N, C-alpha and C positions, 0 to 999 in steps of 0.2 A: 571482051564483049560483055556487055551488061544486059540484063533482061528484067522486066518487072515481075514481081511475085504473081500478079494477076495473070499475066500471059503464061507463066510457067504452070499455074494451076490448070489452065486449059490444056496445055501440052500433056500434063500428067494425068488428066482425067478428073482433077479436083473440082473443076467448074461445075460439073454435073452434081457433085456432092453438095456444093454450096448452094446451088439453085433449087435443089429439091425441097419440098415442103418438110419442115421439121428435120433437117439433115442430120443433126447430131443425134437426136432421139432415134431416128431411123437406123443409123449406123450402130448405135448402142443395142438396139433390138436385134440386129443381125449378128453382132459379134459377141454379145454377152457383157459381163461386168467390166467396169473401168479398171485399167491397170493402175496399181497403187505402188508407191515407194514407201518403204518402212524406215522410220527414223530409228537407227539401232539403239540409241541411248534410252529410248522410252518405249519402243514398240508401236508408237502412233503411226498410222498410215495416212498418206496424202496422195491425192491424184497425181499421176506421174508427169504431168506437164503443168508448169506455172506460167507467169507472165512477168516480164521485165518492163519497167516504166520510165526509162531514161528520157523518153520523148514527151512525157506528160508534163510539159514545162510551163505552159501558159494558160491563162484563163481570160485573155483579152479579146479573143475571137469567139463569138457565140457559136459559130458553125464548128469550130475546132472543139470546143467544149462538148457539143452534142456528140461529136464523133468519139471523144474520150468516154463519154457516158455510155454510148452504145457498145463500145468495146468492152468495158467492164461488165456491163449487163449481159452481153453475149458470153463472156468468159464464165461468169457465175452460172448462167443458165445451162451451160455445157458441162457443169460439174467442177469447174476450176476453183482452186482454193488459194494457192500460193501466189502472193503478190509481192514482188521485190522492188524496193525503192531506195532512195537515199536523199539526205538533205543537199547533196551535191548536184542533184538533178533539177536545178532551178527551183520552180515552185511546185514540183511534182508531189511532194508530201501533202501540201495544202490542197492541191487539186484533187488528189486521190481521196483524202479525208472527206472533203466536201461531197464528192460524188458518191462515195460509199454510204455516207449518211443519207444523202438524197434518195439513193436506191434502197435504203434500209437493209443493207447486207453487211455492214461493218463487222458484226459479231459472227458472220458466217464465212469469213475468209481467214487465211493464215497470213498474217502481216509480218513481213521482214523488212527491216531497214538497217541503217549503218551509222557509224560514228567515226570521225577521223581527226581527233585532236590529240596533240602530244601532251598537253596539260590536262590533268585529271579533272580539275574544276571546270574547265572549258568544255570537256567532254560531257560532264554532267548537265551543263546548261544546254548543250547541243541535243542530248538525248531527251531532256525534259521538253524541249521545243518539238521534237518528233512526236512525243506523246500527245501534246496539245493539238498539233496539226492533224494527226492521223485518227485521233479519237479512240474510243474503246477503253476498256479497263486494263488491258494488257497489250504489250507488243510480243508477238509470238517468238520472233527471232531478232536479236540485235547482233550485228556483225561489226568487227573492226575493219574499216574500209581500207583496202590496200595496205594492211599491216601497219598503219600509221598510229603510233601511240599504243601499240599492242599491250604492253605489260600493264600500264595504268588503266587502260580502258577495260581490259579483262578483269581487273580487280573490282572495278565498279560493277561491271556486268554480272559477275558471279554473286556479288552481294545482292543486287537487285533480283537475280534469279531466286536466291534463297528467300527473299521477301515476297516473291510471287509477282513482281512487276513485269518481268520478262520470263518467258518459258524456256527459251534455248539461247545458247551463245555460240558465236562462230567468228571466223576471220575470212577475209576475201583477198583475192588478187586477180589481175588480168595480165600479169607480167611474169613470164617464165623465169625471168631473172630473180624473182623473189621465191622461187620454189624451195631453195635450200632453207631460207628463213622460215617459210611456212612449215616445212617438215619439222624443223626444230620446235616451233610453237605447237604443232600437233603432238609431239612427243612429250612436251612438258606440261601441257594444260588439258584438262578434261573437256574437250570441245564436243558440241553436239553436231555442228555443221562446219564445213568449209565451202567457199565459193571460188570457182576458177573457170577459165575458158577451156573448152574441150569440144572438138568436132572432128569430122572426117578430114578436115583441112589442117587441123592443129591437134596432134595426138601426143604432144610432149608430156602431158600429165600422166600418160600410161606408164612412163618409165619408172616413176617413183611415187608421185603424190596419190594417185588413185589406188594403187595397191596398199599404200600405208593407211589411207582412209578406210579401206575394206578391213584391214587387219585390226585397226584400232576402234572400229565401230563408229565411224563418223559419216554422217550423211553429206552428200555433195550437191549443192546447187550449181548448175552448169550455165554460165553465161556464154554468149557468142556461139550458140550451137550451129548457126549458119555461117560462121566465119565472116561476119559483116557483109553477107550476100555473095561471097566468093563461091560458095557451093552452088547457088542458083545459076551464077554465070557459067560455071564449069559444065553444067548439064543442060545448058540452054537449048542445044540442038538435039537433045536426046529424049525421046519418049520414055516413059517408065518401062523398064524391062519386065519380062514375065515374072521374074522372081519377086517383084514387089507384092504380088498377090499372096505369096507364101507368108507374108507378115501383115496382111490386110492393110497395106499402105495405098491410099488413093491419090497421093501426090508425092512429088519429090521432097517437099517439106516434111511430110510424115516419115519418109524413109530416113531423112537426116536425124529427126528427133528420136525415132525408134532405135536407131543405131546408138545414140547416147544413152537412152533409157536401158538398153540391153547390156551395157557394160556390167560385169559381175561385181557391182558394188551398189550402194544406195544412191544412185544418181537421179537427179531431177532437173531437166532443162527448163530454163526460164527465158524463152525467146521474147525479145522486146518487140512490141507492136502497138500501134494506136488505131488499127483498122479492124472492124468487126469480122470481115471475111477472112482475114489472116488468122485471127484468134480462133475462129471456128475451125479452120483447117488444122491449126496447131493442136487443138484439143482432140482431133481425130486420131492423133498419134497415141493417145492414151487408151485407145480401144483396140480390140482384136489381139492378134498374136504379135510376139516380138521375135526378131531374128535370133536363131541359135548361133553357136560358134561358127558353124560351117557357113551359114548365110551372112554373118558379119564379115567373114573373109571374102565372100563373093562381092559384097557391097564395096569393100575396100579395093578389091582388084578392078572393079568397074570404075569407081569414081576417082581414085587417086591418080591414074594416068591422065585424067582430064584437067587436073588442077594446074 
């Protein structure tokens, strides 16, 4: 069974949050300061929820571009910083670069992108193109996409980091079949970040990767925190349980994100969306309390049997 995020927000009580005047600022006033994730290698802190931009692919439709613009504007207004993209996402880098410039917020975001070339010179060309499209004096985080060309790309990225062109380096995967390779890279290179998939529906990273990231002081960007919508489908017929209030979660989406944030490492989910109401709800997960170990177990016991 599938269900729209809009409908589930109503089931979970999030619709009232989204409809209220100044919803994010109201929630912030009620719950206190924003939850932050610390980058272990530097001590820098970032708001604990970012945004993925896989679907920011086209600028041919004026209505679509307006929605993209409103989504980024809402994300920024709600305190969001981390924007993750890739040259593999169609025209996403160009669309994002243009919109951030138009909104005059390029220097106020944490920009993360990727490179995926086996040849070092081709990787340099690829990264220079990202600089041109995204604008700004620096790219905050450059990542080897799906571990393709890891050794040669990290060589360039480390040199550029030393020169100040990029601030942090990392590697990504969305395939558990690459976890052994990723662990090897994590042990051999001084990484600032990794990126992988982790959610209530996909907890394979808990077995090895996440503990290793914690032990080696590597921050973790988490993609697919909703398991491609599988989590929303699983709870479609279930209103928010009473325990959601214990972590100030106003929707199922916030439950799922707070679960990821609360893992005992420097985890920062980057749910992908191009809808302002979704990003507004997502940012609500960076406010209020997080589940403790006991509540994490209660969430697992409730949701896992539904999957």
